[in-house]
C-alpha positions in Angstrom: -2.8 24.4 72.3 -2.8 22.2 69.2 -1.7 23.5 65.9 -3.6 22.8 62.7 -1.7 21.3 59.8 -1.9 22.7 56.3 -4.0 20.9 53.8 -2.3 20.3 50.4 -4.7 20.4 47.5 -3.3 18.5 44.5 -5.0 19.5 41.3 -4.5 17.4 38.2 -5.8 17.2 34.6 -3.5 15.3 32.3 -2.1 11.8 33.0 1.5 12.9 32.6 1.7 15.1 35.7 -0.3 12.6 37.7 2.2 9.9 36.8 5.0 12.1 38.1 3.5 13.6 41.3 1.3 10.8 42.6 4.2 8.5 43.9 6.0 11.3 45.6 2.9 12.9 47.2 1.7 9.5 48.4 4.9 9.2 50.4 4.1 12.6 51.9 0.6 11.4 52.7 2.0 8.3 54.4 4.2 10.6 56.5 1.0 12.4 57.8 0.6 15.3 55.3 -3.1 15.9 54.7 -3.8 15.8 51.0 -7.0 16.4 49.1 -6.9 15.2 45.5 -8.8 16.9 42.7 -9.2 16.0 39.0 -10.4 18.3 36.3 -13.9 17.3 35.3 -13.1 17.9 31.6 -13.7 14.8 29.4 -10.1 15.5 28.2 -8.7 14.8 31.7 -6.9 11.5 32.2 -5.4 12.0 35.6 -8.2 10.1 37.3 -7.1 6.9 35.5 -3.7 7.2 37.0 -5.0 8.0 40.5 -7.3 5.0 40.3 -4.3 2.8 39.6 -2.8 4.1 42.9 -6.0 3.7 44.8 -6.2 7.4 45.4 -9.7 8.9 46.1 -10.3 12.2 44.4 -13.1 14.6 43.7 -14.0 16.9 40.7 -15.1 19.9 42.6 -13.6 23.3 42.1 -12.2 25.4 44.9 -15.4 27.5 45.3 -17.4 24.3 45.8 -15.1 23.0 48.5 -14.9 23.9 52.1 -11.3 25.2 52.0 -9.4 26.0 55.1 -7.4 29.2 55.4 -4.2 27.2 55.8 -4.5 25.5 52.4 -1.7 25.0 49.9 -2.2 24.1 46.3 0.0 22.2 43.8 -1.2 21.9 40.2 0.1 19.4 37.7 0.1 21.5 34.5 -1.8 20.2 31.5 -1.9 20.5 27.8 -5.5 19.6 27.3 -7.5 19.7 30.6 -6.5 23.2 31.8 -9.8 24.3 33.4 -8.9 23.4 36.9 -5.3 24.6 36.5 -6.7 28.0 35.8 -9.6 27.9 38.3 -7.6 26.7 41.3 -4.7 29.0 40.5 -7.0 32.1 40.2 -8.7 31.1 43.5 -5.3 30.7 45.2 -4.2 34.1 43.9 -7.4 35.8 45.1 -7.1 34.2 48.6 -3.3 34.6 49.0 -2.9 30.8 49.2 0.5 29.6 47.9 0.2 27.7 44.6 3.0 25.8 42.9 2.8 24.3 39.4 4.6 21.1 38.5 5.5 21.5 34.8 5.8 18.0 33.4 6.7 19.3 29.9 8.9 22.2 29.0 6.2 24.6 28.0 2.9 23.8 29.7 3.3 26.6 32.2 4.0 29.2 29.4 1.3 28.4 26.9 -0.8 31.4 25.9 -4.0 29.9 27.3 -2.6 29.7 30.8 -0.7 33.0 31.0 -3.7 34.8 32.6 -2.9 33.3 36.0 0.4 33.0 37.8 1.6 30.5 40.4 4.0 31.4 43.2 6.5 28.9 42.0 6.9 26.6 39.0 8.6 23.2 39.5 10.6 22.4 36.3 11.9 19.1 35.1 15.2 20.4 33.8 17.3 23.5 33.2 15.8 23.9 29.7 12.3 24.2 31.2 13.5 26.6 33.8 15.1 28.8 31.2 11.9 28.9 29.2 9.9 29.8 32.4 12.4 32.5 33.4 12.2 34.1 29.9 8.4 33.9 29.5 7.3 34.4 33.2 10.0 36.7 34.6 9.8 37.1 38.3 8.1 33.7 38.9 10.2 31.5 41.3 11.4 28.2 39.9 13.0 25.0 41.1 14.3 22.0 39.1 12.8 18.8 40.5 13.2 16.2 37.6 10.6 14.0 36.1 9.7 11.1 38.2 8.2 9.0 35.4 11.5 9.2 33.5 13.7 8.4 36.4 16.9 10.3 36.6 17.5 12.8 33.8 21.0 13.2 32.3 22.9 16.4 33.1 22.5 19.1 30.6 
């Protein structure tokens, strides 16, 4: 009996998160992780430019337009401007019981008023300051500190 592998849906809007997550996730893809890349169709979205530089193919379809498998996982790069997909994919994941993690490339993207209507299972923070903000404004949401790839190593706080 063969087991199916999970599909990781990467959802991006702004360029900042794309700059951080693309190199790391490409390494996972090279190791055999199945990844589907999605960019917010908003004219404010700039993630597509970054993915184009890496030669990454992506689509601009929302989760309800996509033939999603039951074993899907979602990671969202939080955005300051192009937030439509962040909200839509997270709401879908919450409805379906699909794990969704947010990568918060700035200290407050995950805690802005306009995104508080949905909640990821976990927020990946760039530093302890971001984690403190998330813990205060989104109590009960799991967090992890992962750094900021486009900055290189951050100094200890």
